[in-house]
C-alpha positions in Angstrom: -67.3 25.3 65.2 -67.1 22.6 62.8 -64.3 20.1 62.9 -62.2 19.8 59.9 -59.3 17.0 59.2 -56.1 18.7 58.0 -52.7 17.9 56.9 -49.5 19.2 58.2 -49.5 21.9 56.2 -52.1 24.9 57.1 -55.7 24.1 58.1 -56.6 27.8 57.6 -55.7 28.3 53.8 -59.0 27.3 52.3 -60.6 30.0 54.6 -58.2 32.7 54.2 -59.9 35.8 52.5 -58.9 39.5 52.1 -61.0 41.8 54.3 -61.4 45.6 54.3 -62.0 47.1 57.6 -65.4 49.4 58.1 -65.4 52.8 59.4 -65.0 52.7 63.1 -67.2 54.2 65.8 -65.6 56.5 68.2 -65.7 55.3 71.7 -66.5 58.6 73.0 -69.7 58.9 70.8 -71.4 56.0 72.6 -74.6 56.8 74.4 -74.3 57.4 78.1 -75.7 53.8 78.7 -73.4 51.9 76.4 -70.6 53.9 77.5 -70.8 52.5 81.0 -70.8 49.0 79.4 -68.0 50.3 77.6 -65.9 51.4 80.3 -66.4 48.0 82.2 -65.1 46.1 79.0 -61.6 48.5 79.0 -61.3 47.9 82.6 -61.8 44.3 82.4 -59.2 44.3 79.7 -56.6 45.9 81.6 -57.4 44.0 84.7 -57.1 40.8 82.7 -53.6 41.4 81.6 -50.9 39.3 83.6 -47.9 41.1 84.5 -44.6 39.4 83.1 -41.2 40.5 84.7 -38.6 38.6 83.3 -35.5 38.0 85.5 -38.2 37.5 88.6 -39.6 34.4 89.7 -41.2 32.7 88.3 -40.2 34.4 85.0 -36.7 33.5 83.6 -34.2 35.9 82.0 -33.7 34.0 79.3 -35.4 31.0 77.5 -34.5 28.7 74.3 -36.6 29.7 71.7 -37.3 27.5 68.3 -35.6 24.5 67.2 -38.2 21.9 67.9 -39.8 21.7 64.9 -38.9 21.5 60.9 -40.3 23.3 58.0 -40.0 26.0 55.9 -40.8 28.6 58.5 -39.0 26.9 61.2 -36.6 29.1 63.4 -33.5 27.6 64.8 -33.2 26.8 68.5 -31.4 29.7 70.5 -31.3 31.1 74.0 -32.9 34.4 73.9 -32.8 37.0 76.5 -36.1 38.9 77.4 -35.3 42.0 79.2 -38.3 44.2 79.2 -41.4 44.0 81.6 -44.8 44.0 79.9 -48.1 43.0 80.4 -50.3 40.3 78.3 -53.7 39.7 78.1 -54.9 36.5 79.6 -57.2 35.8 76.5 -57.4 36.4 73.2 -59.2 39.9 72.0 -62.8 39.4 72.6 -65.5 40.3 70.1 -67.5 42.6 72.5 -64.1 44.6 73.1 -63.1 44.7 69.3 -66.7 46.1 68.8 -66.5 48.5 71.5 -63.4 49.9 69.9 -63.9 49.6 66.3 -67.6 49.8 65.9 -67.8 46.6 64.1 -67.6 42.7 64.5 -66.5 41.0 61.4 -66.5 37.7 63.0 -67.9 34.7 61.4 -68.7 32.7 64.8 -70.7 35.4 66.7 -70.6 35.7 70.5 -69.8 38.6 72.5 -67.0 36.7 74.7 -65.8 34.7 71.7 -62.6 35.7 70.4 -62.8 38.2 67.4 -61.6 36.6 64.2 -61.8 37.5 60.2 -59.3 40.2 61.3 -56.3 40.9 59.3 -52.9 41.7 61.0 -53.1 45.5 59.8 -56.5 45.7 61.5 -55.3 44.2 64.6 -52.7 46.9 64.7 -55.3 49.7 64.2 -57.3 48.2 67.0 -54.1 48.5 69.2 -53.4 52.1 68.1 -57.2 52.9 68.9 -57.2 50.8 72.1 -54.2 52.5 73.3 -55.8 56.3 72.9 -58.9 55.4 74.6 -57.1 53.9 77.7 -54.8 56.5 78.1 -57.6 59.1 77.7 -59.6 57.2 80.5 -56.1 56.9 82.4 -56.3 53.2 82.5 -52.9 52.7 81.2 -49.8 55.3 81.8 -49.3 58.1 79.3 -45.7 56.2 78.4 -47.7 53.0 77.5 -49.4 51.5 74.5 -51.1 48.7 73.6 -49.5 46.5 70.5 -49.2 42.9 69.4 -47.0 41.0 71.2 -43.1 40.6 69.8 -42.7 37.0 68.4 -40.0 36.5 71.4 -42.8 37.5 73.9 -45.3 35.4 72.4 -43.2 32.2 72.6 -41.8 33.1 76.0 -45.2 33.3 77.2 -46.7 30.6 75.5 -43.8 28.2 77.0 -44.5 29.9 80.5 -41.4 28.7 82.1 -41.1 25.2 80.3 -38.8 23.8 77.8 -41.4 21.0 76.3 -43.2 20.8 73.2 -46.6 22.1 75.1 -46.8 24.3 78.0 -48.1 20.9 80.0 -45.6 18.6 78.4 -44.3 16.9 75.4 -47.4 14.8 74.2 -50.6 15.6 73.2 -52.1 12.3 73.1 -52.4 9.6 75.3 -52.5 5.7 74.9 -55.3 4.9 72.5 -55.8 8.0 70.7 -55.9 7.8 67.0 -55.8 10.3 63.9 -56.7 13.6 65.3 -57.4 12.9 68.8 -55.4 14.3 71.4 -56.7 13.6 74.9 -53.9 15.3 76.9 -54.3 18.3 74.7 -58.0 18.8 75.1 -58.0 20.2 78.6 -56.0 23.2 77.3 -57.1 23.7 73.6 -59.3 23.6 70.7 -58.1 21.2 67.9 -59.5 19.6 65.2 -60.0 16.7 67.6 -62.4 18.8 69.9 -63.8 21.7 68.2 -67.2 20.6 67.1 -70.3 22.8 67.6 -69.1 24.6 71.0 -68.1 28.0 69.6 -66.2 28.8 73.0 -66.2 31.9 75.1 -62.4 32.7 76.0 -60.8 30.9 78.7 -63.1 27.9 78.6 -60.5 25.5 78.8 -57.2 25.5 81.4 -54.7 28.2 81.2 -50.7 27.4 81.1 -48.6 28.0 84.1 -48.6 31.7 84.0 -52.6 32.0 83.7 -52.8 32.6 79.8 -55.6 30.8 78.0 -55.9 29.6 74.4 -52.1 30.1 73.9 -52.4 26.7 72.0 -55.1 26.2 69.8 -58.7 28.0 69.5 -57.3 30.9 67.3 -53.8 31.5 65.4 -52.2 34.7 66.9 -50.4 37.5 64.9 -47.4 38.6 66.4 -45.8 42.3 65.7 -42.9 41.5 63.4 -43.4 40.8 59.6 -41.9 37.6 58.4 -38.3 38.0 56.7 -35.3 35.6 56.0 -33.6 37.4 59.3 -36.9 36.8 61.4 -35.1 34.5 63.9 -32.6 37.4 64.6 -35.5 39.9 64.7 -37.2 37.4 67.2 -34.3 37.7 69.6 -35.0 41.2 70.3 -37.1 42.5 73.0 -37.6 46.2 72.1 -40.3 48.1 70.4 -40.7 47.6 66.6 -42.6 49.0 64.2 -43.6 46.5 61.4 -43.0 47.4 57.8 -45.5 47.1 55.2 -44.9 43.3 54.0 -46.6 40.8 52.2 -46.1 38.0 54.9 -46.8 38.0 58.9 -46.3 35.3 61.2 -48.9 33.7 63.0 -48.5 31.2 66.1 -50.3 28.8 68.0 -52.6 27.0 65.9 -56.3 27.0 65.4 -59.6 24.9 66.1 -58.9 24.1 62.2 -55.6 22.3 62.7 -54.0 19.1 63.7 -52.8 19.1 67.3 -49.2 18.6 66.0 -49.3 22.5 64.6 -50.3 23.6 68.3 -47.0 23.4 69.9 -45.0 26.3 71.8 -42.5 26.7 68.7 -44.8 26.0 65.6 -45.0 29.0 63.2 -46.4 29.8 59.7 -46.8 32.8 57.4 -49.7 34.8 55.6 -50.1 37.7 53.6 -50.6 41.0 55.6 -54.0 41.7 54.5 -55.4 38.1 54.9 -58.0 37.3 57.3 -59.6 33.6 58.8 -62.3 32.6 61.0 -59.2 30.4 62.4 -57.1 33.6 63.2 -57.3 36.2 66.0 -54.9 38.0 68.3 -54.0 39.3 71.8 -52.8 42.3 73.1 -49.7 43.3 75.3 -49.1 46.6 77.4 -46.0 47.9 77.5 -43.5 51.1 77.7 
């Protein structure tokens, strides 16, 4: 990854492009040797999901969502209940898993265990649909479970991991002596413009948050399931299944290696066209009824 200094708008704007999905290869069509590898990848994905049980220690039944930032896409602070248990992947979706399910790897920065990027929200949702079918067929998830993008409520709840600070490790990204895009305290947890230089990291290279989730701050922006709308703050207060409608704007969370550390807080959010893809945007999945 090559470092870029960005202003407090969006470091990915210049890199966003539209991207059309290629034809996927059926997992069941893999050769026997490859199929063994695919089976291992699928099981690893399920095993790497962390059980989140709101209301049971250490998972609070409610949390304060939003409110710590200003800007056109900021959401007001409000206390939000989280009612439905779910599992969330401790990692962003890797290129090897995406390749196994979709039959292609669109990523610019290649690496089997690197996070997949250059994927639009539409393609991320298609991946979730196909992964659901494959996992159900192999009985790795229950028939009444599905893989999907996290609700925005679920995403911020997991990013905060029981904290009320700007980051899951505290309120400050910087230490004494840091200048410009330097952020010594954040460096242990996130890739951003101050430390992403020539490393193209595998997932989980840095420290996790208190719930064992990696790269919630930085590395890649992550899609959530709801489309952006004027009432998105109300939609974000739900913790139930939603079917995203066709829209020209989608929400991304978490910041990326292209961004200044101030964009990597637990509550910062941006929007982009639903068809857009970038080498600074990826996604992670949840498994839920």
